[in-house]
SETI-507873 format. One line per field, with one value per residue (C-alpha): x, y, z. Coordinates in nm, 4 decimals, padded with zeros to 6 digits. Example, Ala and Ser with C-alpha at 12.3 -4.5 7.8 and 13.67 -1.06 7.14 Angstrom:
<sites>
px: (01.2300,01.3670)
py: (-00.4500,-00.1060)
pz: (00.7800,00.7140)
</sites>
This chain:
<sites>
px: (12.8741,12.7025,12.8624,12.7344,12.6104,12.6053,12.2833,12.3003,12.0145,11.7517,11.9249,12.1100,12.3982,12.7244,13.0332,13.3617,13.6454,14.0016,13.9555,13.7120,13.6894,13.5607,13.2738,13.2946,13.0690,13.3051,13.1575,13.2567,13.5490,13.3911,13.3456,12.9777,12.9973,13.2309,13.1939,13.3499,13.6123,13.4715,13.6673,13.6166,13.4207,13.1422,13.1375,13.0983,12.8105,12.6362,12.6959,12.5565,12.2466,12.1947,12.2451,11.9866,11.7359,11.7862,11.6125,11.2763,11.3172,11.4043,11.0743,10.8594,10.6653,10.7901,10.4718,10.5241,10.8780,10.7513,10.4891,10.7627,10.9578,10.6490,10.6118,10.9830,10.9563,10.6641,10.8543,11.1608,10.9406,10.7973,11.1478,11.2930,11.4055,11.5305,11.7535,11.8755,11.9717,12.1623,12.3508,12.4408,12.5573,12.7963,12.8988,12.8924,12.6728,12.4386,12.0827,11.9700,12.2528,12.1604,11.7988,11.9195,12.1289,11.8240,11.5905,11.8138,11.8337,11.4565,11.4347,11.6130,11.3658,11.0843,11.2528,11.2930,10.9193,10.8648,11.0577,10.7707,10.7980,11.1751,11.2658,11.0340,11.1950,11.1238,10.9467,10.9313,10.6734,10.7721,11.1378,11.1882,10.9503,10.7118,10.9569,10.8895,11.1661,11.1611,11.4027,11.3803,11.5838,11.6669,11.8499,12.2169,12.2103,12.3969,12.5119,12.7420,12.7848,13.0782,12.9914,13.1824,13.1461,13.0363,12.6734,12.5653,12.2087,12.2159,12.4961,12.3777,12.0315,12.1804,12.2541,12.0522,11.6909,11.7348,11.9342,11.6715,11.3845,11.5424,11.5183,11.8716,11.9814,12.2357,12.5285,12.6135,12.9454,12.9027,13.1984,13.3301,13.3182,12.9387,12.7678,12.4734,12.2609,12.3111,12.2073,11.8953,11.8127,11.8385,11.6143,11.3486,11.3666,11.3211,11.0100,10.8723,10.8413,11.1619,11.2268,11.5298,11.8574,11.7550,11.9489,12.2589,12.5061,12.8676,13.1355,13.5071,13.7989,14.0340,13.9827,13.6050,13.6371,13.8677,13.6410,13.3378,13.5349,13.6481,13.3688,13.2396,12.8720,12.8787,12.7890,12.8412,13.0085,12.9122,13.1596,13.1891,13.5068,13.8552,14.0038,14.2793,14.0331,13.7860,14.0569,14.1495,13.7856,13.7362,14.0557,13.9987,13.6268,13.6577,13.9521,13.7109,13.4446,13.2181,13.0290,13.1707,13.0744,13.3329,13.2981,13.6176,13.7451,13.7120,13.8540,13.5573,13.5905,13.3555,13.4088,13.2800,13.2479,13.2470,12.8769,12.7674,12.4879,12.6861,12.4642,12.3323,12.6849,12.8322,12.5607,12.6272,13.0054,12.9769,12.7451,12.9602,13.2907,13.1961,12.8694,12.9206,13.2609,13.3792,13.3526,13.1658,13.2735,13.0679,13.2317,13.3597,13.7236,13.8651,13.7283,13.8253,13.7504,13.7757,13.9328,13.7715,13.5533,13.8353,13.8573,13.4824,13.4254,13.7052,13.5736,13.2218,13.3523,13.5701,13.2782,13.0577,13.3293,13.3766,13.0026,12.9848,12.9287,13.1363,13.0260,12.9022,12.6218,12.4975,12.4429,12.3978,12.1147,12.2544,12.5870,12.6264,12.9294,13.0394,13.3599,13.5515,13.5046,13.8009,14.1400,14.3190,14.1033,14.1670,14.5420,14.5317,14.3564,14.5919,14.8895,14.7556,14.7262,15.0939,15.1819,14.9872,15.1747,15.5069,15.4161,15.3695,14.9904,14.8236,14.6441,14.3488,14.1627,14.3163,14.0696,14.2983,14.1910,13.8597,13.7102,13.5770,13.8478,13.6605,13.5950,13.7575,13.7235,13.8923,13.7295,13.6640,13.9946,14.0711,14.3906,14.4189,14.6563,14.6896,14.8752,14.7296,15.0312,15.0232,14.9075,14.6236,14.4884,14.5709,14.4906,14.1535,14.1805,13.8260,13.7772,13.6756,13.9676,13.8939,14.1663,14.1167,14.2751,14.2672,14.2323,14.2239,13.9544,13.6866,13.9003,14.1837,13.9476,13.8148,14.1672,14.2696,13.9557,14.0188,14.3814,14.2600,14.2777,13.9335,13.6045,13.3250,13.1633,13.2061,12.9894,12.9811,12.8280,12.7330,12.4559,12.5731,12.4069,12.7060,12.9461,12.7137,12.6952,13.0738,13.1160,12.8682,13.0165,13.3863,13.4304,13.5321,13.3428,13.0207,12.8066,12.7815,12.6024,12.5121,12.4451,12.4150,12.6835,12.6412,12.5139,12.4335,12.1573,11.8182,11.7556,11.6185,11.9466,12.2780,12.5491,12.7815,13.1492,13.4180,13.7907,13.9513,13.6301,13.4700,13.5723,13.3167,13.0614,12.7224,12.6790,12.4638,12.1074,11.8657,11.8266,12.1981,12.1437,11.8662,12.0911,12.3779,12.1681,12.0096,12.1210,11.9398,11.7958,11.6889,11.4199,11.3320,11.0232,10.8310,10.4767,10.2938,10.0625,10.1973,10.5489,10.4227,10.2365,10.5430,10.7450,10.4830,10.4124)
py: (04.9579,04.7520,04.4308,04.4105,04.0901,03.9748,03.9010,03.5739,03.3596,03.5662,03.5357,03.7989,03.6333,03.7100,03.5579,03.4630,03.6035,03.7022,04.0784,04.3623,04.7290,05.0296,05.2404,05.6053,05.9000,06.1368,06.4498,06.3268,06.1054,05.8278,05.4584,05.3658,05.0086,04.7268,04.5085,04.1760,04.1825,03.8865,03.6392,03.4461,03.1902,03.4407,03.5493,03.1873,03.1373,03.4470,03.3399,02.9939,03.1415,03.3908,03.1212,02.8971,03.1844,03.2806,02.9674,03.0765,03.4559,03.4749,03.3047,03.5505,03.7573,04.1109,04.2530,04.0383,04.1682,04.5220,04.4765,04.4133,04.7148,04.9336,04.8200,04.8757,05.2291,05.3019,05.1676,05.3760,05.6856,05.5989,05.5661,05.8572,06.0720,05.7712,05.6768,06.0346,06.0546,05.7302,05.8730,06.1833,05.9757,05.7480,05.9742,06.3285,06.4910,06.7652,06.6480,06.8222,06.6557,06.3204,06.3652,06.4317,06.1134,05.9062,06.0847,06.0239,05.6569,05.6259,05.7696,05.4586,05.2336,05.4277,05.3732,05.0010,04.9753,05.0138,04.6973,04.5386,04.8206,04.8667,04.5060,04.4473,04.3109,04.3865,04.1968,04.2032,03.9756,03.8429,03.9267,03.6805,03.4637,03.3035,03.3795,03.6037,03.7533,03.8703,03.9547,03.8906,04.0312,03.7794,03.8153,03.7292,03.5385,03.6460,04.0100,04.1869,04.5516,04.7198,05.0695,05.3681,05.5690,05.9000,05.8123,05.5407,05.5254,05.6478,05.4395,05.1006,05.1963,05.2671,04.8970,04.6354,04.7509,04.7502,04.4268,04.2528,04.4011,04.2493,03.9041,03.8711,03.8030,04.0293,04.0479,04.3933,04.4843,04.8351,05.0457,04.9298,05.2974,05.3321,04.9921,05.0954,05.2580,04.9671,04.7194,04.9188,04.9239,04.5439,04.5125,04.7291,04.5302,04.2093,04.3531,04.4403,04.0666,03.9912,03.6141,03.4809,03.4795,03.7349,04.0084,03.9465,04.1717,04.0963,04.3220,04.3509,04.4871,04.3705,03.9969,04.0289,04.2532,04.0026,03.7118,03.8870,03.9558,03.5962,03.3743,03.1432,03.1853,03.5651,03.6939,04.0689,04.3255,04.6908,04.9233,05.2896,05.4255,05.5468,05.5085,05.2753,05.0321,05.0694,04.9594,04.6672,04.5537,04.5840,04.3951,04.1127,04.0832,04.0679,03.8300,03.5965,03.6325,03.8778,04.1747,04.4789,04.8435,05.0311,05.4034,05.5739,05.9128,06.2598,06.6104,06.8208,07.1751,07.4662,07.7214,08.0726,08.3258,08.7031,08.7207,08.4599,08.5662,08.6373,08.5205,08.1923,08.1132,08.1582,07.9404,07.6707,07.6867,07.6684,07.3675,07.1897,07.2498,07.2190,07.0230,06.6868,06.8286,06.7885,06.4094,06.3180,06.2190,06.5066,06.7685,07.0774,07.0894,07.3112,07.6639,07.8171,08.1883,08.3055,08.6453,08.9313,08.6946,08.6109,08.8985,08.9612,08.5857,08.5441,08.8280,08.6838,08.3320,08.4288,08.6070,08.3000,08.0704,08.2919,08.2718,07.8917,07.7261,07.4109,07.1904,06.8668,06.7718,06.4991,06.7386,07.0806,07.1230,07.4613,07.3217,07.3842,07.1630,06.8535,06.6537,06.4377,06.0659,05.9732,06.0761,05.9499,06.1735,06.4688,06.4098,06.3728,06.7069,06.8828,06.7362,06.8754,07.2176,07.1939,07.0762,07.3637,07.6201,07.4574,07.4605,07.8373,07.8545,08.1332,08.0019,08.2399,08.0589,07.7951,07.5338,07.3975,07.6518,07.7506,07.4014,07.1830,07.0136,06.6835,06.4869,06.4776,06.8362,07.0426,07.3726,07.5067,07.5869,07.7955,07.8133,08.0802,08.1082,07.7337,07.6160,07.3282,07.1022,07.1374,06.8418,07.0636,07.0678,06.7078,06.4895,06.3905,06.5231,06.4302,06.6983,07.0642,07.2072,07.4234,07.5196,07.8365,07.8684,08.1728,08.0789,08.3773,08.2366,07.9689,07.7812,07.7675,07.6578,07.3752,07.2683,07.2559,07.0585,06.8069,06.7608,06.5803,06.1996,06.1902,06.2519,06.2567,06.6011,06.9696,07.2800,07.6159,07.9337,08.1841,08.3902,08.3086,08.0383,08.0358,07.9661,07.6963,07.5288,07.5305,07.3925,07.1057,07.0043,07.0318,06.9203,06.5561,06.4158,06.2315,06.4680,06.8398,07.1264,07.4665,07.6989,07.3809,07.3141,06.9392,06.7837,06.4445,06.2874,06.1675,05.7947,05.7537,05.8757,05.6903,05.8173,05.8592,05.8994,05.8790,05.8029,05.7103,05.7952,05.4740,05.1242,04.9247,05.0147,05.0140,05.2671,05.2605,05.3951,05.4366,05.2140,05.1266,04.9851,04.7581,04.6450,04.5779,04.3541,04.1565,03.9739,03.9484,03.6398,03.6500,03.4048,03.3269,03.1098,02.9623,02.8313,02.8737,02.5856,02.5631,02.4987,02.2408,02.0543,02.0609,01.9020,01.6369,01.7587)
pz: (10.4330,10.1655,10.0400,09.6855,09.5185,09.1587,08.9687,08.7771,08.6509,08.8321,09.1718,09.3721,09.5527,09.7249,09.5669,09.7268,09.5176,09.5843,09.5859,09.6405,09.5445,09.7366,09.6057,09.7091,09.7578,09.5719,09.7309,10.0763,09.9833,10.1894,10.1120,10.0827,09.9496,09.8499,09.5460,09.4519,09.1780,08.9926,08.7858,08.4636,08.6683,08.7430,08.3795,08.2761,08.5212,08.3853,08.0242,08.0929,08.2584,07.9761,07.7120,07.8791,07.9000,07.5348,07.4059,07.5454,07.5519,07.1814,07.1023,07.2983,07.0411,06.9924,07.1404,07.4512,07.4934,07.4375,07.7091,07.9664,07.8351,07.8734,08.2339,08.2937,08.1609,08.3933,08.6944,08.6050,08.5929,08.9352,09.0790,08.8837,09.1760,09.3712,09.0782,09.0362,09.4037,09.3682,09.0684,09.2696,09.5655,09.3780,09.0870,09.2265,08.9628,09.0729,09.1225,08.8031,08.6091,08.7622,08.6580,08.3053,08.3209,08.4165,08.1749,07.8730,07.9685,07.9927,07.6410,07.5138,07.6969,07.5281,07.1927,07.2671,07.3398,06.9657,06.8882,06.6948,06.4419,06.4662,06.3938,06.0977,05.7837,05.4207,05.1449,04.7683,04.6014,04.2578,04.3086,04.0226,03.8202,04.0748,04.3588,04.6578,04.8734,05.2327,05.5121,05.8851,06.1723,06.4440,06.7776,06.8172,07.1469,07.4608,07.4511,07.6958,07.7977,07.9708,08.0938,08.2395,08.5593,08.4106,08.3293,08.5753,08.4401,08.0811,07.9333,08.0663,07.9423,07.5994,07.5769,07.7595,07.7006,07.3225,07.3189,07.5317,07.3311,07.0191,07.1813,07.3191,07.6736,07.8417,08.0846,08.2220,08.3808,08.5204,08.6234,08.9580,09.0616,09.0175,09.0493,09.2680,08.9975,08.7573,09.0252,09.0987,08.7270,08.7287,09.0350,08.8723,08.5468,08.7453,08.9107,08.5643,08.4957,08.3076,08.3179,08.5102,08.3205,08.0586,08.2406,08.4523,08.6368,08.7245,08.8710,08.8203,08.6242,08.3494,08.4074,08.3692,08.0614,07.8931,07.9870,07.8339,07.5158,07.4780,07.6178,07.3433,07.4404,07.4121,07.0658,07.1016,07.3256,07.3702,07.5404,07.6389,07.7986,07.7166,07.3695,07.4903,07.6467,07.3575,07.1166,07.3431,07.3701,06.9945,06.9137,07.1623,07.0925,06.7149,06.7464,06.9246,06.6559,06.8341,06.7033,06.8860,06.9246,07.1330,07.1990,07.3149,07.4210,07.2738,07.2526,07.1497,07.0161,07.0811,06.8023,06.8780,06.5963,06.6562,06.5643,06.8212,07.0586,07.3791,07.6646,07.5177,07.4036,07.7521,07.9041,07.6462,07.6907,08.0687,08.0475,07.7902,07.9694,08.3360,08.3405,08.5119,08.6190,08.2603,08.2874,07.9717,07.6248,07.4823,07.7059,07.5294,07.6341,07.3566,07.3221,06.9869,06.9923,06.6323,06.5643,06.7528,06.9563,07.1992,07.4467,07.5013,07.5302,07.7830,07.9982,08.0147,08.0680,08.3650,08.5284,08.4843,08.6209,08.9269,08.9968,08.9641,09.3016,09.3492,09.6371,09.7890,09.5506,09.7832,10.0749,09.9125,09.6638,09.5599,09.4376,09.0643,09.0014,09.1873,09.2303,08.9898,09.0432,09.2644,09.3991,09.0863,08.8654,09.0950,09.0767,08.6980,08.6439,08.8841,08.6978,08.3700,08.5303,08.6223,08.2708,08.1193,08.3251,08.2346,07.8627,07.8635,07.8401,08.0378,08.3496,08.3547,08.6375,08.8635,08.9889,09.2578,09.5187,09.6740,09.6742,09.9572,10.1623,10.1736,09.8577,09.5165,09.4001,09.1326,09.0475,08.6973,08.5284,08.2201,08.0186,07.7497,07.4527,07.4247,07.1150,06.9087,06.9757,07.3550,07.5619,07.6880,07.3323,07.2408,07.5417,07.6815,08.0380,08.1457,08.4053,08.4498,08.2518,07.9473,07.7002,07.4968,07.1525,06.9254,06.5571,06.3237,06.0934,06.0808,05.8288,06.0809,06.3610,06.1452,06.0511,06.4172,06.5013,06.2252,06.3335,06.6468,06.6317,06.7908,06.6125,06.8650,06.8719,06.7935,06.8156,06.6387,06.7796,06.5128,06.3586,06.0070,05.8023,05.5680,05.8572,05.9912,05.6523,05.6119,05.9637,05.9230,05.5885,05.6724,06.0351,06.0540,06.3512,06.4110,06.6208,06.5511,06.7188,06.5817,06.8754,07.0868,07.3463,07.3913,07.0648,07.2153,07.0034,07.1226,07.1535,06.8005,06.6483,06.6720,06.9084,06.6172,06.7082,06.4383,06.4152,06.7503,06.9301,06.8038,06.6986,06.5003,06.2374,06.4156,06.6953,07.0078,06.9960,06.7099,06.4061,06.4200,06.7687,06.6405,06.3563,06.5960,06.8227,06.5364,06.2261,05.8964,05.7330,05.3680,05.2448,04.8844,04.8283,04.5351,04.5914,04.2605,04.1538,03.7970,03.9199,04.1697,03.8916,03.6636,03.9395,04.0033,04.3546)
</sites>
């Protein structure tokens, strides 16, 4: 079993703290590593190291920073399959899903390689008589990131490459459930030539989160996780004067019209609902079959669910869906199945049976005739449980979607341009798909959650990410000779 270190000031070292946490292979239900549950003292050491490194790193020309990012990207490509296997081992994704996790993270590194272009300011000569105006974007200082278990590679890579490319230094606290991938990402970045102290990794739980949100040397905090914790991070971070972006939970609707193309729609629904065992903030967990779409859709969906192979993704390359992350997640999903039955919803497929005995497995589950006020339709379950509702019209489906307190994503399946236009204009959430099951944007667009799916005003990725990790300076200057002579200069 591995005893995991922290990475502070360019040095990997073991720390003596009061507690430790187990890291599992969720497919086997076995402990594969232990990590230290750090304290505010380790956060302070990392902040001091990052603050010291900022003085020199922030002065490295943008092209010099980009050169290290280019090398980092190349090294990540070389170690692509190694990283994907690590994701599968500690998270339980299938190997194909893990490769997607790593690939989408590398896209952000590619985006960050263009920092010399991305961080350019603006200028306007003769903004007033004999006065020129220009703007500059400058780094904030020490930035921190707190990341979840569901994307061990992609979500950390949403944050630190762009922050560091902008001239900041960074402290990462990965989920204590999946620290191995994040640590490997740090090792590879170090080998790309990143100076000591520019990137640091600490482990832990609530104490470390609170310390990152309140440490006086930390200028910004980026977070992805549940809505409750996102709101806590945003509240505590802003209270302590920090810039905060905090992405929270979701309850995403998949709206299927009667004219939707059947086979592509089923593939998209299956991927959105049961990909990554339903453990992603872009998962489609509400299936709204409009009018006559319901019965044919249900029939095809049940057949696809019955054919889906659930298994040990670490040992079986043919497994098509893996486990949930831990025993608590397994228990939570099973409890929602019991609640759904008690509420009167129709349990069309029960995922509690026909799964491996070892590991943290719940099979794909479908409830039909779910009412909008049921907990199945309201709560973020974060597992392979799909709730089917039967709105009579698109208007009703949109109204039910907009009644959710979340606002992360939604997708419509249709052959009608008119329906698509109404959907994209009227649905109140940040990321929409038309005949796309998981409308997660590429790295050059912002990951744009709304409402209780996001706290802050600048999202991760894209131009908003560059704006979040920099601040603007405006310069007005007068250097004309006539003015100098009038002043006797």
